N, C-alpha and C positions, 0 to 999 in steps of 0.2 A: 671395093676398094677400099683400106683401112685410112682414117687422118692420119699424117705424116704426126699433129700431136699425142696421138694414142698410141702410136710406137716409140715414140720418145720416152711416154709414161713407162712404156713397159719396159724398156730397156734401165732406165731408172730404177726399177725397184731394185730394195736390198739382195745381192746375190745372184739379178738375172746375168751378171755377167761372167761369174763364176762358171760357168757351165761349162765343161770340155767337149769338144767336139767329137763325133764318134773316131773323123781321122787322128785326134791329137791322143784318145786315148788308145786306139791300136797300134800307133807307133810305139809308146810309151809301152804297150805288154809284147812287143814284135823284140823290143830291147832284153828282156828275160830270155833267155836261151840254154841249151845243153852245154854247150860250148863254154859258153863262160862262166858256168857253173861248174864243171870240170876244170876247167883254168883258175877257176880261184882255188877252191876244194884241193888244190893238187897245190899252191902256194902255201895255204894255212896249214893242212894236213902235211906236210911236206917231211921227211926224216932232218932235216934240219933245223924244225921249231919245237922237235926234241919232249912231242906231248904235251906243251903249254901248261904248264905247270903254273900254279898261282901258288906264293908268285917266280917268277924265272924272266932271264932277260931274254928268250924267245914268245914268253908272252907280251912283253913290253915290245917287240919286233912287230909280231902280229897286230898288236895295237898300232903301231905307227902304220902299218898296212891300210888298214880301215880306215885311220884317221886321213893318209893322202887319198883313199879314196873319195871319202866325203868332201874333201877340198875341189878334188877336180870336178865332182858333179854340183859343186855350187854351195853346198849345204852353208848352215849359220854355225858358225862352233857351239857346242851348249857344254862345255866342258869350262874348268878353270881356267883364269887370266888370259881370256881371248883364244884358248885353243878347247879342241878337240875333245883332251884325254880327263877325266875327273879320277882321282888317286885316291885314295883312303890308303889308312896305315894299317899294318899287320905286322903286329913285333910278337918276336918268339918269347915264349915267358916261361917260366918255372915255379913251380907250387915251393917254398920256403919252409920245408915240412918241420924243422925243427922248432918254428916259429908260429907254428899254426895249434890251435886247439882249441873246444866250444865248451863250457859248462851249462849245465841245467841248473839254475836257483831257484828257490822256494821251498816252502816246507822245513824252512831249519837245516835244511842237508843240501851241499852242494856234490852232482854229479859232474867226473871228469871225463870227457868225450878223449880218446889220443886220437892222432892225426896217423894216420896208416892203420889204425890196430880197430878202431871202432868208426872211423867216418873217413870221406875221402870228398876233396874239391869237384865234382860233379861241369865244371863249367869254369873258364877260365874269366870270364867277365865281369871281372869286377878290381877295384882297386883294393889296398894293402888298407887294411884298418880295420874294425870291431864292429860287426852289425847285432842287432838286440832287437829280440818281440818277445810280445808271450806268446807261448806256446798253442796253436788249433790241429788239430786232429780232423784231416780231411778224408772221408768213407765216402764209395762211392766213384764213379768216373767226371771228370771232369769235363766233359764235351757234352754237345744236346743244352736242351732246356735245365735249369739252375732257380729252382723259386728260392734258395735263401740269399740273404743278403751280402753279393760280394762285397760291398765298397766296403762293409764291417771288420774283414781280411784282411786292408791295407796298413799295412806297419805290422805284421804279425811274421810269426815263426810259422809255416805249414809242411806238416809231415803230411805226404801223401800217401796216403797207405797202399793205393792202385798204380802209384807210380801214371809213370805221364807214358803215353803210346804214341805221340807227335809231336810232329813240329808246330800244327798248329794249338793242340794241347796244349805246348813246353808256351807259345803267345800268348796263348789266352790266361792262364796263371799268372805270368807275368805281369799283364796288362792290369792284374788285379790290384799290384803296387803292393806285394808283402815284403817285409823285413829280408825276406830268408826261404829257401823252397827245400825241406829234406827228403829225398827219394829214398824210400825203403827196399833192401835188398836182401834175398835171404841165401846169397852167393855164398856157397861152400867154400871152408879155408883155403884150398889148392886155388879154385878161381879166384879169389878176395887178395890172395897173394901176389899173384900174376897184376889185377888191375893196378893193386899199389904200386909195384914195380912201374909198369908203365905210367901210372900217373905223376912220378915223380920226375921223368924225362923232359926235358924243354921243349914246347911244344907252339904253334902258330894261335894266338889268338885271335878266338872268333868275333873278326868286327862286323859280326851282322846283330851283333847286340850293344846296347847303348853299354859301356860302359858303368860299372855301379850298382846300386841296391837290383833286385835281390841277388844274394849271393844264395849257390844253391850246392847244396851237399847230396854225397849219396850215404847212406848209415846204415849198417847191420841191425838186421829184425833184430837178432842176439842182443844186442847194445841198448836199445829202445826198447824193448819190453818193458822189462823193470820199470822203465820210467816212466811210459803209459799207463801199467798199470799203479802204479801207486798214485798218479794222479783222479785215478777213478775209470781210464776210460780201457779197453778193449781191443790191442793192436790186430790181435788176430784176424776177430771177426769183422774188424775193418777191413781189411784186405780185398775178401772176396764181395763184398758189399754191391747190390745193383743200383740203389738211389744216392745220391749225394747229399753228402749231412755232417757239418762242419763243427767239430766238438770241445769245444776252450777247454784246456787244461789249467783249469783254474788256480791261480798260485803259481804254475811253473814261466820261465821265462828260460828260453836258451840263448845265449851270448857263444857268437862265432870269432876267434883272432884267425883271422884269413889274411897272410902273409906272401905278396905272389911281386915275383921282378921281372924287369926284362934282364932278356939277354941277348936280344940282338934288334934291329929296328929297319923294318922293309916297308914297303908298299906295293899296291896292284893297280891295274885300270881299268876304268873302264874308257867307251869312245862314244859321244855324245854329239850327233848331227840333226839339224833341226831344218827342216823347210816351212818356211814363211806363208800364211795360208792367205788368202786370196779375198776373202771379205772380212769389211774392215771391223768386225763384231767378232764371226766367231773366228776368228787367225786368234782368238788370244783365246781357244779352246785346243786339243791335244790327242791325237791318236800316236801311239807308243806301237812302236815295230821292235824285238827285243830277239836276242840268242843268246846263249851263252860262248864264250871264242877260247876258251879255258879248257883242257882237259886234264887229264891224271899222270903225265909227266913221262917217265923211264920204270920199266920193269923193275925192283926189287930195291928202290929209291923210296926213300921216306913222301907219301901222301899216294902212291899207286897202286893203293890197295889190291885189289884179285888179281891186276893184270901181269901176269908171266909169261917172261920171257919164252919164245915159240924158234928153239934153235940161235940160232945168231941175230934174231929179230928180238930188239928190248924195246923197241918203241912206242908206245902207246899212243898212237898215232888220233884217233878221236876225228877219225874222217866224217864218218856221220855222227858223233858224239862230241862235239856239237859241230864240225865245219859246214855240215848240211844248212843246220839254224843260220851260223853266222855269215854265210854266202848269198841265205833270201834275204835275209836282210838289205845286204848289199845291192841284189837284184832287185830287191824291192824300191832301194834309195835312189837306184838309176831310173827305174819308168816313172816314177815320181817326180825327179827332176827333170824329166822330158816334157811334162804336161805343158799346156800352155791353153785358157790361163791354170793357175795352180788351182787344188783343193781350197774348199774353203776356210775348213779347220785348217791349221799347222800339223805337221806328221813330225815324230822327234823317230829317228834312227838309231837304237841302244844295241850296241854289245858289251857286255858285262864280264868281266872275271870272278872266279873262287865260287861258279856253282859246285863243281863239285865237292869243295870245300864247307858247305853249307848254307849256299845261296848268299854268299856276302855280298859280290857286287850290284846285286839288284836294292840288297835290305840296304844298301849303303845310297844307292839312288834314288830307291822312297826316302831317305830321310834327308839325302841335299839333291832334289831334284830341282834344275835350273828355272822351274815352272812352277807356280804352286800345283801341288799333288791335285786338287779339288777339280785344277781343269783339266785334268788329263780324262778324259772322256773310255779312253778304253785303253787296252792293252791286247795286242796280239804279239802273244809269245811262240818260238817255233824253234823246235826239237826235235833232234833227231826225226829229217821228211826223208833219207836219203836211199831205202831200203825197205823192203815187203813187199806187200800189195803194190801192184800198178797202177790200180784204178780205187783206191781208197782213203782216206786219210781218217784217222782216229781226231776228234775235237774234244777235250778234255774242256767243261764248264759251259756244254751246250744249254744245257738244264736253268743255270743259274741267272741266265738274264734275255733280254730276248738279243742279242746280239745272235743268242742260235736258229731261232727264227732269221735274222737277218741273212747269216749262210746262207741257210737251206734255201733261201730266195733268192740269192747271188747264186750258187752252186748249177737251180736250176736254170737261172737265165745264161749262163754257158756252156750248154752240154755237150760242145765242141773240146773242153777239158777232160770229159769222161774222167771226171774224178768224182767221186761221190763222197761228202766227210757223213761220217758217223758218231753216235753216241759212246762214251768210254765204255769199253767192254772190260780194264780191268777194274774194278772199283777195289775188288780185295787189296790192291797193289797202292792205294791212294795215292796217285798219278798226280793229283790236284793238288798236295802241298808239298812236293818234289823235285819241280820246277820255278825259273823265276817269276812267273806270273804270279805265283799265291803273295810278294811282297804289295805288287799292287792292288789285289784281290782284298788282303787284310786291309790296304788304306782305301778301300772302299769303292775300286776303279774296276767295273765289270771286266771279265777276262773272255780270252778263248786260247785253248793250248794246243796247238797241231805238232801230232806225234804220232810215229808211225810205228811207235814198238819196239824193244831190243829185240837182240840176233844174238847170236853163237860167239861170234864180232865183238859183243860188248864188253870194252873196259877189255880189250887184248891187244896184243900188237896188228894183228890182222883184221883189224877198222881201219881199216887202211883207205885211200884214194880210187884204186884201183876198182873197189867194188861199189863203189854210190851209182845208183841209176839216175843220171843227170837228166834224163830225158825226163821222168817221172818227177824231181824234184821242179821242175820247172813247170810243169803242169801245178803243182801248188804252188809254187809262186805267183804263179798268175790269178790263182785264185784265191789268195788271201792280198794281191796286190787288189782285185777287183771290190772283195771286203772293205778293205780299209777304203778305200774310196768313196763306196758309197756310203761308208762311217763319216769321211772327211768332211762328205757334201749334204749329209742331212741337218733338214731342220730343227731334228731331235736328238738331244744323246739318249747313247742304251742306258738301258732301263734295266734293274738287278730284275730277277723276282724276289719280293717282299722276304719271304719265309729263309728263303739262299741270303738273303741282304742279313738276317736279325743275326743265323744260327755260323755264316763267315765273317762277320766283319764287327757286330754288335758281339757277337759272344754268348747272344740270350737262346 
């Protein structure tokens, strides 16, 4: 028989009191049910929510519902002013064409570029003002390893001969802190005229990029070629280049007069609930569950994209995209709230908006998190988990950190779930960069993205609640719950694969 003092010493070890009993964990898991999932998706993706466009009164209504659920579960508010809501500004802005122009100065002869004829603004994340910098021609891809000194590109006007192929590339180039980015387009006259007509209309400002430099423009190759040639470079040769190279156009400076005005002020919500951990030290670290609660609204209205009315049905419900993920976060929150004691680390339950517009809400959260981003140890993002295969879930990002190995181990430990996590089977689709986890990854947070793939009802009115496989979704939520609990209780933080960290986070 052990001495009572020895037993007391064991109980006083850090974290010894934080382990949940099997009965406590099982009780939490049993709260995740197909019936709950079906009921909650029926609320979020009901026709009355009119597709939850960003921004819209119906999206606000969904946010209030989720905040009420977080409050009922006893979570701590992680939003503004002691609430669960975190709001970010969305202005509808319009370019002022008559007051916008660009000039290339140098060599004793200036060249004027006319707005609408020679160039257009390709991004509305700037303030009205004058932007200027020495011109540098960039050839070759801006992804992958780059040997050049990118720090020397700060404050320059960069002509990207090869353009930008992804959001990740865009973020990488912005991270070099240029004064401006010039994207080269060979669009024919008819296409350019259509783009120019759309460009002059009022549009929502992208809040996922901090307003200010760089200014980003699209310029016609026919307008740029003579300028580049004058300063001793070859734009035509730079466009198909396969090796990155920065060529200063010595003596040439680009000045852009950018004018933009707000025609409407608005905002959109994120919802943030926090379950405080039980360990005195580890409770200051966080596991984040996330999903986007927005969708694309009503067919035929602005922002609905390719959604087309089907008979009398014009509401793009988004039951799977991403009602299923939103409800998964709610179900996970309810399960964690039942645990006694709570996990060692704290857990953040986050539903964001603006994903369909460009990952807006998660980008805002990443820049305005209620906790230091460095204290977030993992993001488990859930988007479209209510359809397709019965026994398989694609988990994107497994290869980039040891979260993948942890997930595999957790799945093997729970064969009763009959849910097999597999690697990304659509690498050509670049899904890693297309959902909210990416805004965590680029901040250095290890991520996993749970995704069952698209289907014929994707972004259509037929993505309706009656087609959700709630039984399958419940098993996925249980798997993600077990994973999050493992990470929240682990002594060690998840670790990046070093090569992935260099490529995704630092851009090297």
